[in-house]
C-alpha positions, 0 to 999 in steps of 0.5 A: 385258721378254724374250720366249721362243718357246713351243709351245702346242698349239692343239687345241679338246678338252674336259675330258673328253677330256684326255690320260690322262697330264694326270690321271695326273700331278696339278698342285701346291696347295703353298705352295711352288708354289701357294697355296690355292684363292683365295675372295671377299674378305668385306666387314667387317661390324659386330655393329650392321649389319642382316644383310640389309643388311650382305650388299649392302655391295659389289659390284653385286647381281644377281638371279635368278629367279623360281624355275619350279615344276619347281626348287623344293626345290633346293639354293640353291648348284646352283640359282644355279649354273644361273642363273649358269654363269658363276660356279663352284658352289664360289664362290657356295657362298663367297659364300652362306656368307660372307653375301653372298646373300638370298632375298626379301630374307632373308639365307641362309648355308646353301648346302643351304638349298632354294629355293621356286617364285617366289622371287628370289634376289640375289646382291652381289659383292664388290667385287674387292680392290684390289692395294695393291702398287705398280707396279715396271718390273721386266723378266719373261720372257713365255712366252704371253700373251692378254687373259684370262692370262699365262705367265711364266718366273719366275727364282730369286730373285724372289717371286711376291707380296708377303709379310713380308720381301718387301714389293716387287720381286715378279712381282705388282709387275711384273705390275702394271706390264706388265698394269696394271688387267687383272690379276684382283683375287680372289686377294687384295689383295697378290697379284692374279691369282695362282692358284699359286707356287713358291718364291722360289728356284725358277725356272720356269713360272708361269700368272696371271689376267688376269680373273676368268673365267680365275682361277676356270676355272684355279683348278678345274682345280689343285683337279681336278688336271687340269694338267700339271706338271713339275719338274727336281731336281738330288739328291745321290746315285741314287734307288733304285728309279730311279722311284716314288713318295714318300708321307707326311703333311707338316707342320711339323717338331716339332723346327724350325718353320721346316722341313717334315718328314714326320710321324706325326701332324698332318700333310697326306697328300702323294703325290710321283711321281718318275723318274730322267732321269740320274745322274752320277760314279758316282751321285754326283748325279741329275737328277730329273724330279718331277710331284705329285699334291698340294701341300704346302710344300716337298714336293719338297724334303721328300719327296727328302729323305726319299728320302734324296736332298735337292736339291743346293743347298737351304739348307734340306734340302740337308745340304750338308756330307756330300755331297761324296764322289765329286765332281771338283774342278770338280764341288765348286767349282760345288756350293760356290758354287750357293746356291739349291735345284736345282729348275725348273718346266720344263712346264705344260700346262693346258685355256685357261679361256676358249677350251677349247684345251689349251695346253701350254708349256716352259721351258729350265733356267736357266744356273745349273743347266745350269752345276751338270749340266755340272760333275757331267759330264752333259747336260741332255735337250732340252725337247720 
């Protein structure tokens, strides 16, 4: 394991006072970079089981109340959020809907249910899902780590969590070896602690929760788009205008179900903000910074392709054979050997979910992408 120097900003701030730039450059929730907000694991319940018993199948029950007279008629999820401040209202709502909450032993699955004075509410937290991936001694580049979370610099070629076709050798396998049992189980059986993800062939910064508190706090920041995240991409051509916004609903391509595309119907709204850092070889290629206001599968890759400037090396959207005009022999050779999308998550900033501090990390572009830029006659900007 190697450790990289990091530059956390250690100013203790309230999230409401977060730098304006953070709210203007929201973060990703895409299948490309991030997973959807994690949900508690639902206990298996057969039709023959009594519903009240099913609500208490797993985890330790927590009893709250009695409800005071002044709190009568409040929504159940709102009342529980006040009674259990360490749990988010969204998680409590999920627990209610999944059958893990009773009022005076009666199962309630409507978060809008009005509580009454004198009632006692029981919440039975599902047991954390076991992490069935095996720990593997795989080197990790740790940028930052404490008892709550860990930030790593993921290399290109490494899958974040086990999935079909990638049962092991993933970030999760490496983290299970590095962190042991401290990883948060709420992310699901095959991805403990994972709050977001980036593509296998995208390199860069990734934060992983080691406790449920950290997991909830980070997930809420991703959902609220209050994190600071930026990506560098090397694309074909010179964007015009040099900076702007790309919009367009993203969904499965009607022509190739293995690809995503901007679609007229059935897709999800997507917004990417970009700015051109530098152009090379009279506009044959450019270095672009991308920040995402939404998180959709392959969003940067799809949007830059839609703009007419696909990422160099992208095997799915790159259109390699049509983009060689203007390259020097050195650049053409380097491009031919560049077998992944030229995309790097270089900046990550967020409010620490346990301490309330604003922390920010940067990652230098990896060697393969740096060689690509140099072959194009450019130099990479210095990370601040």
